[in-house]
C-alpha positions in Angstrom: 5.2 -24.7 15.7 7.8 -23.7 13.1 9.2 -26.7 11.4 12.4 -25.3 10.0 14.1 -22.0 9.3 16.8 -21.0 6.8 18.7 -17.9 8.1 20.4 -17.1 4.8 19.3 -13.8 3.3 17.0 -13.7 0.2 19.1 -12.2 -2.6 17.9 -11.9 -6.2 14.3 -10.8 -7.0 13.6 -9.8 -3.4 10.0 -8.5 -3.4 8.1 -7.7 -0.2 4.4 -7.2 -0.5 1.9 -4.8 1.0 2.0 -6.0 4.6 5.6 -5.2 5.6 5.5 -2.1 3.5 2.5 -0.8 5.4 3.9 -1.9 8.7 7.1 0.0 8.1 5.2 3.2 7.1 3.1 3.0 10.3 6.1 2.2 12.4 8.0 5.1 10.9 5.4 7.8 11.6 4.6 6.6 15.1 8.2 6.1 16.2 9.3 9.4 14.7 6.7 11.1 16.7 8.2 9.7 19.9 11.7 10.7 18.9 11.1 14.3 17.8 9.0 17.3 19.0 8.0 19.6 16.1 4.5 19.3 14.5 3.2 20.6 11.2 0.2 19.5 9.1 1.1 18.7 5.5 -0.5 20.8 2.7 -2.7 18.9 0.3 -1.4 18.8 -3.3 -4.5 20.5 -4.7 -4.9 23.7 -2.6 -7.3 25.4 -5.0 -10.9 24.2 -5.5 -11.5 22.1 -8.6 -14.3 23.2 -11.0 -16.3 20.1 -12.1 -19.0 20.3 -14.8 -22.4 19.1 -13.8 -25.3 17.9 -15.9 -27.5 20.7 -17.2 -31.2 20.7 -16.6 -33.6 21.3 -19.5 -34.0 24.9 -18.7 -30.4 25.8 -18.6 -29.8 26.3 -22.4 -26.2 26.1 -23.5 -24.7 27.8 -20.5 -22.1 25.8 -18.6 -22.7 25.4 -14.9 -19.8 24.5 -12.7 -20.0 23.0 -9.2 -17.0 23.8 -7.0 -15.5 20.7 -5.5 -13.1 21.3 -2.5 -10.7 19.2 -0.5 -12.0 18.1 2.9 -9.7 19.6 5.6 -7.0 17.4 7.1 -7.7 14.5 4.7 -4.6 13.3 2.9 -3.7 10.6 0.3 -0.3 9.0 0.4 1.1 6.4 -2.1 3.3 3.9 -0.3 5.5 1.7 -2.6 8.1 -1.0 -2.0 11.1 -0.9 -4.3 13.1 -4.0 -5.1 16.7 -2.8 -5.5 17.9 -6.1 -7.0 15.4 -6.1 -9.8 14.4 -2.4 -10.0 10.7 -3.4 -9.8 7.9 -2.0 -7.7 5.5 -4.9 -6.9 4.1 -3.4 -3.8 1.8 -0.4 -3.9 -0.7 0.8 -1.3 -2.8 4.0 -1.5 -3.6 5.3 1.9 -6.1 8.0 2.9 -5.7 9.5 6.3 -9.0 11.2 7.3 -8.2 13.0 10.5 -11.7 14.6 11.3 -13.4 11.2 10.9 -10.6 9.3 12.7 -10.2 6.9 9.8 -7.2 5.4 8.0 -8.0 3.5 4.8 -5.3 1.5 3.0 -6.1 0.1 -0.4 -3.8 -2.5 -1.9 -3.2 -2.1 -5.6 -2.5 -5.6 -7.2 0.8 -5.6 -9.0 -0.7 -6.8 -12.3 -3.5 -4.2 -12.4 -4.2 -3.3 -16.1 -3.4 0.3 -17.0 -4.6 2.3 -20.0 -1.2 3.0 -21.5 0.8 2.4 -24.7 4.0 1.4 -22.9 5.8 -1.9 -23.3 3.8 -3.4 -20.5 0.3 -2.4 -19.3 0.9 -3.7 -15.8 1.0 -1.3 -12.8 4.2 -2.8 -11.5 6.0 -1.7 -14.7 5.2 2.0 -14.2 8.0 2.6 -11.7 10.6 0.8 -13.8 9.7 3.0 -16.8 9.6 6.4 -15.1 10.2 6.2 -11.3 8.0 7.5 -8.6 6.5 10.4 -10.6 5.3 8.0 -13.4 3.9 5.6 -10.9 2.1 8.4 -9.0 0.7 9.9 -12.2 -0.6 6.5 -13.4 -2.4 5.9 -10.1 -4.0 9.3 -10.2 -5.2 8.8 -13.7 -6.4 5.2 -13.0 -8.5 6.1 -9.9 -9.3 9.7 -10.4 -7.8 10.6 -7.0 -5.0 13.1 -6.3 -2.0 11.7 -4.7 -0.8 14.3 -2.2 2.5 12.6 -1.2 4.5 9.5 -1.8 6.7 7.2 0.3 9.0 4.6 -1.3 10.6 2.0 0.8 14.0 0.3 0.5 13.1 -3.3 1.1 16.6 -4.3 2.4 15.7 -2.7 5.8 12.5 -4.6 6.3 14.0 -7.6 8.0 16.0 -5.4 10.4 12.9 -3.3 11.2 10.7 -6.2 12.2 13.6 -7.5 14.3 13.9 -4.1 16.0 10.3 -4.1 17.1 10.9 -7.5 18.7 9.2 -9.6 16.1 5.5 -10.1 15.7 3.0 -12.7 17.0 1.1 -13.9 14.0 -1.4 -16.6 13.1 0.1 -18.3 10.1 -3.0 -19.1 7.9 -1.8 -22.4 6.3 0.9 -25.1 6.3 3.7 -23.7 4.1 6.2 -25.9 2.4 8.0 -24.1 -0.5 11.5 -24.0 -1.9 13.0 -21.8 -4.6 16.8 -22.6 -4.8 17.3 -19.9 -7.5 16.4 -17.2 -4.9 17.8 -19.2 -1.9 14.3 -19.0 -0.5 12.9 -21.7 1.7 9.6 -21.4 3.4 8.5 -24.1 5.9 5.9 -23.3 8.6 3.0 -25.0 10.2 -0.4 -23.3 10.4 -1.1 -21.5 13.7 0.1 -18.8 16.0 3.8 -18.2 16.0 6.3 -15.4 16.9 8.0 -14.4 13.7 11.3 -12.5 13.5 12.1 -10.3 10.4 13.3 -13.1 8.1 10.5 -15.4 9.1 7.9 -12.7 8.5 9.4 -12.0 5.1 9.0 -15.6 4.2 5.4 -16.0 5.5 4.1 -13.0 3.7 5.8 -13.9 0.4 4.3 -17.5 0.4 1.6 -18.2 -2.2 1.8 -21.9 -2.9 3.6 -25.1 -1.8 6.0 -27.4 -3.7 3.0 -29.8 -4.2 1.0 -27.0 -5.9 -1.5 -26.3 -3.1 -1.8 -22.8 -1.8 -4.1 -19.8 -1.7 -7.2 -20.6 -3.8 -7.2 -17.0 -5.2 -3.4 -16.6 -5.6 -2.3 -13.0 -5.1 -5.6 -11.9 -3.5 -5.1 -14.6 -0.8 -1.6 -13.4 -0.2 -2.8 -9.8 0.1 -5.3 -10.9 2.8 -2.5 -12.5 4.8 -0.4 -9.4 4.4 -3.3 -7.2 5.6 -3.7 -9.4 8.7 0.0 -8.9 9.3 -0.4 -5.2 9.0 -2.7 -5.1 12.0 -0.4 -7.4 14.0 2.7 -5.4 13.2 1.0 -2.0 13.8 -0.2 -3.1 17.2 3.3 -4.2 18.1 4.8 -0.9 16.9 2.3 1.2 18.7 3.3 -0.5 22.0 6.9 0.8 21.7 8.2 3.8 23.6 11.3 6.0 23.3 12.8 4.3 20.2 14.8 6.9 18.3 17.2 4.3 17.0 14.3 2.4 15.4 13.0 5.6 13.9 16.4 6.3 12.4 16.5 2.8 10.9 13.1 3.2 9.4 14.0 6.6 8.0 17.1 5.2 6.3 14.8 2.8 4.4 12.4 5.5 3.2 12.3 8.3 0.6 9.4 10.7 0.8 8.4 14.2 -0.2 6.9 14.7 3.3 9.0 16.8 5.6 10.1 15.6 9.0 7.5 18.0 10.6 4.8 16.6 8.4 5.6 13.0 9.4 5.6 13.9 13.1 2.2 15.6 12.8 0.8 12.6 10.8 2.3 10.3 13.4 0.4 12.0 16.2 -2.9 11.8 14.4 -2.3 8.1 13.3 -1.5 7.2 16.9 -4.8 8.8 18.1 -6.8 6.9 15.5 -5.0 3.6 16.3 -5.6 0.2 14.7 -9.4 0.5 15.5 -9.7 3.1 12.8 -7.6 1.2 10.2 -9.6 -0.3 7.3 -7.9 -2.5 4.7 -9.1 -2.9 1.2 -8.0 -4.4 -2.2 -9.0 -3.0 -5.6 -11.8 -5.3 -6.9 -11.4 -7.1 -10.2 -10.5 -10.3 -12.0 -6.9 -11.7 -11.9 -7.5 -14.0 -14.8 -7.5 -11.3 -17.4 -5.4 -11.3 -20.6 -4.3 -8.3 -22.6 -1.6 -7.8 -25.3 0.0 -11.1 -24.5 0.1 -10.5 -20.7 -1.8 -12.0 -17.8 -3.4 -9.0 -16.0 -5.7 -8.0 -13.2 -8.7 -6.3 -14.8 -10.5 -3.9 -12.5 -14.3 -4.0 -12.0 -15.3 -0.4 -13.0 -18.4 -0.2 -10.8 -17.0 -1.8 -7.7 -13.7 0.2 -8.1 -15.7 3.5 -8.3 -17.6 2.5 -5.1 -14.4 1.7 -3.3 -12.7 4.9 -4.4 -15.6 7.0 -3.0 -15.7 5.0 0.2 -12.0 4.7 1.0 -10.0 7.2 -1.1 -12.0 10.2 -2.1 -10.6 13.4 -0.3 -13.2 15.7 -1.7 -16.6 17.0 -0.4 -18.4 15.5 -3.5 -18.4 12.0 -5.1 -15.9 11.2 -7.8 -17.6 10.1 -11.0 -17.1 7.2 -13.3 -15.8 9.6 -16.0 -12.9 10.6 -13.8 -11.5 7.0 -13.7 -9.4 5.6 -16.5 -10.1 1.9 -16.3 -9.4 -0.3 -19.3 -11.6 -3.4 -19.7 -10.5 -5.6 -22.6 
């Protein structure tokens, strides 16, 4: 049971994390497919084969041998980001691979404090957008993970509460007793553990929670919160996929989103995502250590070997493995 609920809107420093962002993206493409009728597959950013040097055997002399690496057909990578209009930050980032032939959608959460190899004022991932917008963020993610980003979607967080309300709310198993107040943000989170039906504002509060006033909370801080957000992704996606004939909701979602995908691209992607369904959705988080420290900042330091394995499992759009040399991971 819910113990109490504060209906006033969250104002300064409003940051919604990966779950509502992903839920909005999934809702957008599925609902747009229902409202419109034209279909067109998006073109991958890298339309030409990439020549990749391979190791030479002893008998090859000094001649350079190149192996041609090509994009797998109908396999796309999309960077989904949540923008906080109040603070100008981008704390929410999700890199999604839609693999149509294999009926698989992989969504990898990128922790906000992920350490980047850069000489900017801050080495954190969430500073990239503030320092150079979507293009800077996109370039940083490509360099970090060695994966081309075909398209990007940025979401205006102000519409999230309305969007969840429009899909009728979401039944969700709240993972812990939540008792937190932040008067500076007019944020008050008070829920009991267990299954509840959450409206937009309530969902916002549950997925933002990390600790209680007493200090207790997720044992692994942001990683625990990401796990809750990922569970909510599934619940919200299932709710959105049950909707029919909802052009008004599609328009609301579209008003919250900026993307370089065309309407026709979105419709085609929507149809493929709907065929795959939540059964083909896999959720991941970049592996690493959240207790890192670099240049006076607390940072999330990626595990190079585990990150490379995840990149090839969940993000690689090529017909050959991505190598460690193609990633740019800084380990202090």
